C-alpha positions as CSV (number, residue, x, y, z in Angstrom):
1,X,190.9,102.7,126.0
2,X,188.9,99.5,126.0
3,X,186.6,100.9,128.5
4,X,185.9,103.9,126.6
5,X,185.2,101.9,123.5
6,X,182.8,99.6,125.3
7,X,181.0,102.8,126.7
8,X,180.7,104.2,123.3
9,X,179.3,101.1,122.0
10,X,176.8,100.8,124.7
11,X,175.8,104.4,124.1
12,X,175.3,103.7,120.3
13,X,173.2,100.6,121.0
14,X,171.1,102.6,123.4
15,X,170.6,105.2,120.8
16,X,169.8,102.7,118.2
17,X,167.3,100.9,120.5
18,X,165.6,104.3,121.2
19,X,165.5,105.0,117.4
20,X,164.0,101.5,116.9
21,X,161.4,101.9,119.6
22,X,160.4,105.3,118.2
23,X,160.1,104.0,114.7
24,X,158.1,100.9,115.9
25,X,155.8,103.3,117.8
26,X,155.4,105.6,114.8
27,X,154.9,102.6,112.5
28,X,152.0,101.2,114.9
29,X,150.5,104.5,115.2
30,X,150.6,105.0,111.4
31,X,149.1,101.4,110.8
32,X,146.4,102.3,113.3
33,X,145.6,105.6,111.4
34,X,145.7,103.6,108.2
35,X,143.2,101.0,109.5
36,X,140.9,103.8,110.8
37,X,141.2,105.4,107.4
38,X,140.3,102.4,105.3
39,X,137.1,101.7,107.4
40,X,135.4,104.9,106.8
41,X,132.4,105.0,104.5
42,X,134.2,107.2,102.0
43,X,137.2,104.8,101.7
44,X,135.1,101.7,101.4
45,X,132.7,103.2,98.7
46,X,135.8,104.4,96.8
47,X,137.4,100.9,97.0
48,X,133.9,99.2,96.0
49,X,133.5,101.4,92.9
50,X,137.0,100.4,91.7
51,X,136.1,96.8,92.3
52,X,132.8,96.9,90.5
53,X,134.6,98.8,87.6
54,X,137.1,96.0,87.2
55,X,134.3,93.3,87.3
56,X,131.7,95.1,85.1
57,X,134.2,96.1,82.5
58,X,135.6,92.6,82.0
59,X,139.0,93.1,83.5
60,X,138.5,90.2,85.8
61,X,141.1,87.6,84.5
62,X,139.2,84.8,82.7
63,X,141.7,83.8,80.0
64,X,143.2,81.0,82.1
65,X,139.8,79.6,83.1
66,X,138.2,76.6,81.4
67,X,135.3,77.4,79.0
68,X,132.7,76.3,81.5
69,X,134.1,78.4,84.2
70,X,134.6,81.5,82.0
71,X,130.9,81.2,80.9
72,X,129.9,81.1,84.6
73,X,131.9,84.1,85.3
74,X,130.4,85.9,82.4
75,X,126.9,85.0,83.5
76,X,127.6,86.4,87.1
77,X,129.0,89.6,85.4
78,X,125.7,89.9,83.4
79,X,123.5,89.4,86.4
80,X,125.4,91.8,88.4
81,X,125.3,94.5,85.7
82,X,121.7,94.1,85.3
83,X,121.1,94.3,89.1
84,X,123.4,97.4,89.2
85,X,121.2,99.1,86.5
86,X,117.9,98.3,88.1
87,X,118.4,98.3,91.8
88,X,117.7,102.1,92.3
89,X,114.5,101.9,90.2
90,X,112.3,100.1,92.9
91,X,113.4,96.5,92.0
92,X,113.9,94.9,95.4
93,X,115.4,91.7,93.9
94,X,118.1,93.6,92.2
95,X,118.7,95.7,95.3
96,X,119.1,92.5,97.4
97,X,121.4,90.9,94.9
98,X,123.8,94.1,94.9
99,X,123.6,94.1,98.7
100,X,124.6,90.5,98.9
101,X,127.5,91.0,96.5
102,X,128.7,94.0,98.7
103,X,128.5,91.7,101.8
104,X,130.7,89.2,100.1
105,X,133.1,91.6,99.2
106,X,133.5,93.3,102.6
107,X,134.2,90.0,104.2
108,X,136.4,88.2,101.5
109,X,138.2,91.1,99.9
110,X,138.0,94.2,102.3
111,X,138.8,92.4,105.6
112,X,135.7,93.4,107.6
113,X,135.5,91.1,110.6
114,X,134.0,91.0,114.0
115,X,137.1,92.9,115.3
116,X,137.2,95.5,112.5
117,X,133.5,96.3,112.0
118,X,133.2,98.4,115.0
119,X,135.7,100.7,113.3
120,X,133.2,101.4,110.6
121,X,130.4,102.5,113.1
122,X,130.6,102.7,116.9
123,X,128.3,99.9,117.6
124,X,129.8,99.4,121.1
125,X,129.3,103.1,122.1
126,X,125.7,104.0,121.2
127,X,126.3,107.5,122.3
128,X,128.5,108.0,119.3
129,X,125.9,106.7,117.0
130,X,124.1,109.3,114.9
131,X,120.3,109.4,115.2
132,X,119.7,108.4,111.6
133,X,121.9,105.2,112.3
134,X,119.7,104.4,115.2
135,X,116.7,104.8,113.1
136,X,118.2,102.4,110.5
137,X,119.1,100.0,113.4
138,X,115.5,100.1,114.5
139,X,114.1,99.4,110.9
140,X,116.5,96.5,110.7
141,X,115.4,95.2,114.1
142,X,111.7,95.2,113.2
143,X,112.2,93.9,109.6
144,X,113.3,90.6,111.1
145,X,109.8,90.0,112.3
146,X,107.7,92.4,110.2
147,X,109.5,92.7,106.9
148,X,108.1,95.8,105.0
149,X,105.7,96.6,107.8
150,X,108.7,97.5,110.0
151,X,107.9,101.4,110.0
152,X,104.3,100.9,110.7
153,X,105.1,98.7,113.7
154,X,107.5,101.1,115.1
155,X,104.9,103.8,115.1
156,X,102.3,101.5,116.6
157,X,104.5,100.2,119.4
158,X,105.7,103.5,120.5
159,X,102.6,105.7,120.2
160,X,103.5,107.6,117.0
161,X,100.6,106.4,114.8
162,X,98.3,109.0,113.4
163,X,95.7,108.2,116.1
164,X,98.3,109.6,118.5
165,X,98.0,113.0,116.8
166,X,95.0,113.6,118.9
167,X,97.1,114.3,122.0
168,X,99.3,116.7,119.9
169,X,98.9,120.3,118.7
170,X,96.6,120.1,115.6
171,X,97.9,123.5,114.6
172,X,101.5,122.2,114.0
173,X,102.7,119.6,111.4
174,X,102.9,116.0,112.6
175,X,106.6,115.6,113.5
176,X,108.9,112.7,114.5
177,X,111.9,114.1,116.2
178,X,115.3,113.0,117.1
179,X,114.2,112.8,120.8
180,X,111.4,110.3,119.7
181,X,114.1,108.2,118.0
182,X,116.5,108.3,120.9
183,X,113.6,107.3,123.4
184,X,112.5,104.4,121.2
185,X,116.0,103.2,120.7
186,X,116.6,103.1,124.5
187,X,113.4,101.2,125.0
188,X,114.2,98.6,122.5
189,X,117.5,97.4,123.9
190,X,118.7,96.1,120.6
191,X,121.4,93.4,120.8
192,X,123.5,93.2,117.6
193,X,125.4,90.2,116.3
194,X,128.2,90.4,113.8
195,X,125.8,89.8,111.0
196,X,123.4,92.4,112.1
197,X,126.1,94.9,112.2
198,X,127.3,93.9,108.8
199,X,123.8,94.2,107.3
200,X,123.6,97.7,108.8
201,X,127.1,98.6,107.2
202,X,126.2,97.1,103.9
203,X,122.9,99.2,103.8
204,X,124.9,102.3,104.6
205,X,127.3,101.6,101.8
206,X,124.6,100.7,99.3
207,X,122.4,103.7,100.0
208,X,125.2,106.2,99.6
209,X,126.6,104.6,96.5
210,X,123.6,103.2,94.5
211,X,120.5,103.9,96.6
212,X,118.4,106.9,97.6
213,X,120.5,108.1,100.7
214,X,118.8,108.1,104.0
215,X,115.3,107.5,102.7
216,X,116.4,104.1,100.8
217,X,115.2,101.6,103.2
218,X,112.3,103.6,104.3
219,X,111.1,104.0,100.7
220,X,110.7,100.1,100.6
221,X,108.4,99.9,103.7
222,X,104.7,99.8,103.3
223,X,104.0,103.5,103.4
224,X,101.8,105.8,101.1
225,X,104.7,107.8,99.9
226,X,107.7,109.8,100.7
227,X,109.0,113.3,99.5
228,X,112.1,115.3,100.0
229,X,113.2,118.9,99.4
230,X,109.7,120.2,100.2
231,X,110.4,122.2,103.4
232,X,113.0,124.4,104.9
233,X,114.5,127.8,104.4
234,X,116.0,128.8,101.0
235,X,117.2,132.2,102.2
236,X,121.1,132.8,101.6
237,X,121.1,134.8,104.7
238,X,120.6,131.5,106.8
239,X,122.4,129.1,104.5
240,X,124.1,127.5,107.6
241,X,120.7,126.3,108.7
242,X,120.2,122.6,107.6
243,X,116.3,122.8,107.5
244,X,116.2,122.2,103.8
245,X,118.2,119.1,104.3
246,X,115.7,117.9,107.0
247,X,112.9,118.2,104.6
248,X,111.9,114.6,104.5
249,X,108.2,113.8,104.8
250,X,106.4,110.4,104.8
251,X,103.0,110.1,103.7
252,X,101.3,107.5,105.9
253,X,97.6,106.5,106.1
254,X,96.5,109.8,104.7
255,X,98.8,112.0,106.9
256,X,102.0,113.9,106.2
257,X,104.6,113.1,108.7
258,X,107.8,115.2,109.0
259,X,110.8,113.1,109.9
260,X,112.7,116.0,111.4
261,X,115.5,113.5,112.8
262,X,116.4,112.4,109.1
263,X,118.5,114.6,106.9
264,X,120.2,114.4,103.5
265,X,124.0,114.7,104.0
266,X,124.1,117.7,101.7
267,X,122.2,119.5,99.0
268,X,124.3,117.6,96.3
269,X,123.2,114.3,97.8
270,X,119.5,115.6,97.5
271,X,120.2,116.4,93.8
272,X,121.8,112.9,93.3
273,X,118.6,111.3,94.6
274,X,116.4,113.5,92.3
275,X,118.5,112.8,89.3
276,X,118.3,109.1,89.7
277,X,115.0,108.1,91.2
278,X,112.9,108.8,88.2
279,X,115.1,107.0,85.6
280,X,113.2,103.8,85.0
281,X,112.3,103.3,81.4
282,X,114.4,106.3,80.2
283,X,111.5,109.0,80.4
284,X,113.9,111.7,79.3
285,X,116.4,114.0,80.9
286,X,115.6,116.2,83.9
287,X,117.1,119.8,82.9
288,X,116.8,123.5,83.5
289,X,114.6,123.3,80.2
290,X,112.6,120.3,81.1
291,X,112.1,121.2,85.0
292,X,109.8,118.3,85.9
293,X,109.2,114.7,85.0
294,X,106.3,112.4,86.1
295,X,107.2,108.6,85.8
296,X,106.9,105.3,87.7
297,X,109.2,102.9,89.4
298,X,109.5,99.1,88.9
299,X,107.4,98.5,92.0
300,X,104.6,100.5,90.6
301,X,105.2,103.7,92.6
302,X,104.6,107.1,91.0
303,X,107.6,109.4,91.1
304,X,107.6,113.2,90.2
305,X,110.7,115.2,90.3
306,X,111.3,118.9,89.9
307,X,114.3,121.3,89.9
308,X,115.1,125.0,89.5
309,X,114.2,127.2,87.9
310,X,110.8,125.5,87.4
311,X,110.7,124.7,91.2
312,X,112.3,126.8,94.0
313,X,114.4,123.7,95.0
314,X,115.2,120.2,94.0
315,X,112.3,118.0,95.2
316,X,111.0,114.6,94.7
317,X,107.6,112.9,95.5
318,X,107.2,109.1,95.5
319,X,103.6,107.9,95.7
320,X,103.2,104.2,96.4
321,X,100.4,102.0,95.3
322,X,100.1,98.5,96.7
323,X,98.9,96.1,94.0
324,X,99.9,92.8,95.6
325,X,96.2,92.3,96.0
326,X,92.8,94.1,96.2
327,X,91.5,95.0,99.6
328,X,87.9,93.9,100.5
329,X,85.6,96.8,101.0
330,X,85.0,95.6,104.6
331,X,88.6,96.5,105.2
332,X,88.4,99.9,103.5
333,X,85.0,101.0,105.0
334,X,85.1,100.2,108.7
335,X,82.6,102.6,110.2
336,X,79.4,101.3,111.6
337,X,76.8,100.4,109.1
338,X,79.3,99.7,106.5
339,X,77.1,96.9,105.1
340,X,74.8,99.6,103.7
341,X,77.4,101.4,101.7
342,X,78.9,98.1,100.4
343,X,75.6,96.9,99.2
344,X,74.9,100.3,97.5
345,X,78.2,100.4,95.8
346,X,77.9,97.0,94.5
347,X,74.3,97.7,93.2
348,X,75.4,100.8,91.4
349,X,78.3,98.8,89.6
350,X,75.9,96.0,88.8
351,X,73.4,98.7,87.6
352,X,76.1,100.1,85.2
353,X,76.0,103.6,86.6
354,X,78.6,106.2,85.5
355,X,80.2,107.0,88.7
356,X,83.1,109.5,89.8
357,X,85.1,109.0,92.9
358,X,86.1,112.4,94.3
359,X,88.2,113.6,97.1
360,X,91.6,115.2,97.9
361,X,94.9,113.4,97.5
362,X,95.4,110.7,99.9
363,X,91.6,110.2,100.7
364,X,91.7,106.6,99.3
365,X,90.1,107.3,95.9
366,X,92.5,105.0,94.1
367,X,92.3,102.1,96.5
368,X,88.5,102.3,96.5
369,X,88.3,102.3,92.7
370,X,90.5,99.2,92.6
371,X,88.2,97.4,95.1
372,X,85.0,98.3,93.1
373,X,86.4,96.4,90.0
374,X,85.6,93.1,91.7
375,X,81.9,94.0,91.2
376,X,82.2,94.4,87.5
377,X,81.1,91.4,85.5
378,X,84.2,89.2,84.7
379,X,82.7,89.0,81.1
380,X,83.3,92.6,80.5
381,X,86.5,93.9,79.1
382,X,88.2,96.9,80.8
383,X,90.1,99.7,79.3
384,X,92.0,102.0,81.4
385,X,93.6,105.4,80.9
386,X,96.2,106.9,83.3
387,X,98.6,109.7,83.5
388,X,101.1,107.1,84.8
389,X,100.4,103.4,85.6
390,X,99.0,103.5,89.1
391,X,96.0,101.0,89.2
392,X,97.9,97.9,88.0
393,X,94.6,96.2,87.6
394,X,96.2,93.4,85.7
395,X,98.3,92.5,88.7
396,X,95.2,92.4,90.8
397,X,92.9,90.7,88.4
398,X,95.3,88.6,86.1
399,X,92.5,86.5,84.7
400,X,90.6,89.4,83.3
401,X,90.6,91.1,79.9
402,X,92.2,94.5,80.8
403,X,94.5,96.8,78.9
404,X,95.9,100.0,80.4
405,X,97.1,103.1,78.5
406,X,99.1,106.0,79.7
407,X,100.1,109.4,78.5
408,X,103.5,109.8,77.0
409,X,105.4,112.9,75.7
410,X,104.0,112.4,72.3
411,X,100.5,110.8,73.0
412,X,98.2,112.9,75.1
413,X,95.4,111.4,77.1
414,X,92.7,112.4,74.6
415,X,94.3,110.3,72.0
416,X,94.7,107.3,74.2
417,X,91.1,107.5,75.1
418,X,90.1,107.9,71.6
419,X,92.0,104.7,70.8
420,X,89.9,102.8,73.4
421,X,87.0,103.0,71.2
422,X,88.8,100.7,68.8
423,X,90.0,98.1,71.3
424,X,86.8,96.1,72.1
425,X,86.3,97.8,75.5
426,X,83.2,97.3,77.6
427,X,84.0,99.5,80.5
428,X,86.2,102.6,80.5
429,X,88.2,103.5,83.7
430,X,90.0,106.7,83.9
431,X,92.6,106.7,86.7
432,X,92.2,110.5,87.1
433,X,90.4,113.3,85.2
434,X,93.0,116.0,85.5
435,X,93.0,117.8,82.3
436,X,90.2,119.5,80.0
437,X,90.7,117.2,77.0
438,X,90.3,114.1,79.2
439,X,87.3,115.6,80.9
440,X,85.8,116.5,77.7
441,X,86.2,113.1,76.2
442,X,84.8,111.6,79.5
443,X,81.5,113.5,79.2
444,X,81.1,113.1,75.4
445,X,81.5,109.3,75.5
446,X,79.4,108.5,78.7
447,X,76.4,107.8,76.8
448,X,78.0,105.9,74.0
449,X,80.9,103.6,73.2
450,X,81.0,101.6,76.4
451,X,78.5,100.3,79.0
452,X,79.6,102.7,81.6
453,X,82.7,104.6,83.0
454,X,84.4,104.9,86.4
455,X,86.8,107.8,87.1
456,X,88.3,109.7,89.9
457,X,88.5,113.5,90.2
458,X,89.6,116.1,93.0
459,X,86.3,117.9,93.3
460,X,85.2,118.8,96.7
461,X,81.4,118.8,96.2
462,X,79.1,117.4,93.5
463,X,78.2,120.7,92.3
464,X,81.9,121.7,91.9
465,X,82.4,118.4,90.0
466,X,79.6,119.3,87.5
467,X,80.9,122.9,87.0
468,X,84.5,121.7,86.6
469,X,83.6,119.3,83.9
470,X,81.2,121.9,82.3
471,X,84.2,124.3,82.2
472,X,86.3,121.8,80.6
473,X,83.9,121.2,77.8
474,X,83.9,125.0,77.2
475,X,87.7,125.1,77.2
476,X,88.2,122.5,74.5
477,X,85.5,124.0,72.3
478,X,83.2,121.0,72.6
479,X,80.3,123.3,73.6
480,X,80.0,127.0,73.1
481,X,76.9,127.5,75.2
482,X,77.5,127.2,79.0
483,X,74.0,125.9,79.8
484,X,74.1,123.1,77.0
485,X,77.5,122.1,78.4
486,X,76.2,121.8,81.9
487,X,73.2,119.8,80.7
488,X,75.5,117.4,78.9
489,X,77.5,116.9,82.1
490,X,74.3,116.3,84.2
491,X,73.0,113.7,81.7
492,X,76.3,111.9,81.6
493,X,77.6,111.5,85.2
494,X,75.1,109.9,87.5
495,X,76.9,109.3,91.0
496,X,79.5,111.1,93.0
497,X,81.2,108.9,95.7
498,X,83.1,111.4,97.9
499,X,86.1,109.9,99.8
500,X,87.6,111.9,102.6
501,X,89.8,111.5,105.7
502,X,89.8,113.1,109.2
503,X,92.6,114.8,111.2
504,X,94.0,111.4,112.4
505,X,94.3,110.0,108.9
506,X,91.0,107.7,109.1
507,X,89.6,107.4,105.6
508,X,85.9,106.9,104.9
509,X,83.2,107.7,102.3
510,X,81.5,111.0,103.4
511,X,78.6,110.6,101.0
512,X,77.1,109.0,97.8
513,X,75.3,111.6,95.9
514,X,73.1,111.2,92.7
515,X,73.0,113.8,90.1
516,X,69.4,114.1,89.2
517,X,68.5,114.7,85.5
518,X,65.8,117.3,85.8
519,X,66.2,119.3,82.6
520,X,66.0,122.5,84.6
521,X,68.6,125.2,84.7
522,X,69.5,124.5,88.3
523,X,71.9,121.6,89.4
524,X,69.8,119.1,91.4
525,X,71.8,116.7,93.6
526,X,70.5,114.3,96.2
527,X,72.5,112.6,98.9
528,X,71.6,108.9,98.9
529,X,73.9,107.9,101.8
530,X,75.8,109.8,104.3
531,X,78.1,109.1,107.2
532,X,76.4,110.5,110.3
533,X,77.9,110.4,113.6
534,X,80.3,107.7,112.6
535,X,77.5,105.5,111.1
536,X,76.5,105.0,107.4
537,X,72.8,105.8,106.9
538,X,70.6,105.9,103.9
539,X,68.9,109.4,103.8
540,X,67.2,109.4,100.5
541,X,66.0,106.8,97.8
542,X,67.6,106.8,94.3
543,X,65.3,108.7,91.8
544,X,62.7,106.5,90.2
545,X,64.3,107.3,86.8
546,X,67.7,106.1,87.8
547,X,66.3,103.0,89.5
548,X,64.5,102.1,86.3
549,X,67.8,102.3,84.5
550,X,69.6,100.3,87.1
551,X,67.0,97.5,87.1
552,X,67.5,96.9,83.4
553,X,70.9,95.5,84.2
554,X,70.4,94.0,87.6
555,X,69.5,90.4,88.4
556,X,66.4,89.4,90.1
557,X,68.5,88.9,93.3
558,X,70.0,92.4,92.8
559,X,66.6,94.0,92.5
560,X,65.4,92.3,95.6
561,X,68.5,93.5,97.5
562,X,67.9,97.1,96.1
563,X,64.2,97.2,97.2
564,X,65.0,95.8,100.6
565,X,67.9,98.3,101.2
566,X,65.6,101.3,100.6
567,X,62.4,99.7,102.2
568,X,64.2,98.9,105.4
569,X,65.4,102.4,105.6
570,X,62.0,103.9,104.9
571,X,60.5,101.7,107.6
572,X,63.1,102.8,110.1
573,X,62.4,106.5,109.4
574,X,58.8,106.0,109.5
575,X,58.8,104.4,112.9
């Protein structure tokens, strides 16, 4: 009997041991699954949102703190709230502040460590890393040495610059593929410390929570611009195709580059970026009724967003304008004989000639205009009219008397230009003549009100510039007679500086053309300087009447320089 009892007891103990082992295994498995779940991007972002909500809504317990400590906590809360509000508007300091806060939270509150961080992203097994994560790692790797020039250096170091386009099919778009990124990543042999991994995880969380998705870090690089939602099929019959999501293009050194390897996570993500990227300064609400908005970001970038039904898809366009300093003309005009065009441009400005800078988008018109301001007498006051603030001349020339105006929903450009006459302006600068009222105003005041005017326009030829301005005068009703309108334009605008770019994105001035005032029915233009076989050459002298006008404003040294410039060329042509 005792033996049977002992056997039963052993059996029960064995059964209980099996149950315990099974329970422990299940518990360990459940704990493993739970750990894997909490280290997903979705889980971390959800927890972070909850944490920020508690902090920003004042739920952090401060009642038991001393007054000094409570005030310090409140100050931190205010700084965080401001950074959260401005970080997605192009304010890099606010972005850095928010990211630093996220990093601190991950380590001290969420338990991310050297052991657990590889559960967030498979850093140890690069075969499992997504190509966009590898691109982000490349950016971080290069940012350590080159900061915001990281993207440029990646292209230069791995034969992906616009010059490399010459070896590609010119009939196809310039594209960087997933294979390109994989090749570069393998070559770089990037070694990551724990802090490197943490920086990448922080950026991933930030860009999906408060930033601009997969373009967030790239937008901050020194590029000409970036756009999304601008390519890919919209047909419902091929809705499974993700070509719309892979519609990210970078504008770099005058070329559009399709980043085929980079994709928005969903169409909803693209819409989120479009809804947020334009909001700096509260320019209004993007809606089905108001289908597009033009605005600026805190770093001076111009941003345009559009949505259906006005546009066929949700799209955004960010155009960046570097105003940290003015580029010298020697840096902009690098072709042989550049000293001739630089001298001529300087003398045209000193001679107070009304001058338009024409060319297609991305040809360098705005950059050239900003550089030419350095030749304007520092005693002259500048008044600027723009669609959105792009020139940022006060940032470049902080010691000069400059005021810029922009169009708003209630103040059209014509009204802003009219106001300039009452602001003691000496020189008028129009960022872009893009509407008939502005063009009409430009022509009408060119001979009065200010000493001279500089402007940009998208005309392809000098004759098309004259005809476009003539038509604008007719549209606004300033003139009823076509001939009279054209004569007014020819009497008003004196020089056309035409900027352009070649297939590899190299920017240059193709020609400087004088509009000769003849009084005849025909449009008489004369190329003064041209780029011929890669060299700037003087091809004709400036007309005697225009030279006489210029010399009235030039110093003796300038007059000698002007005469020497054309005398030298005449001598060379004669010989």
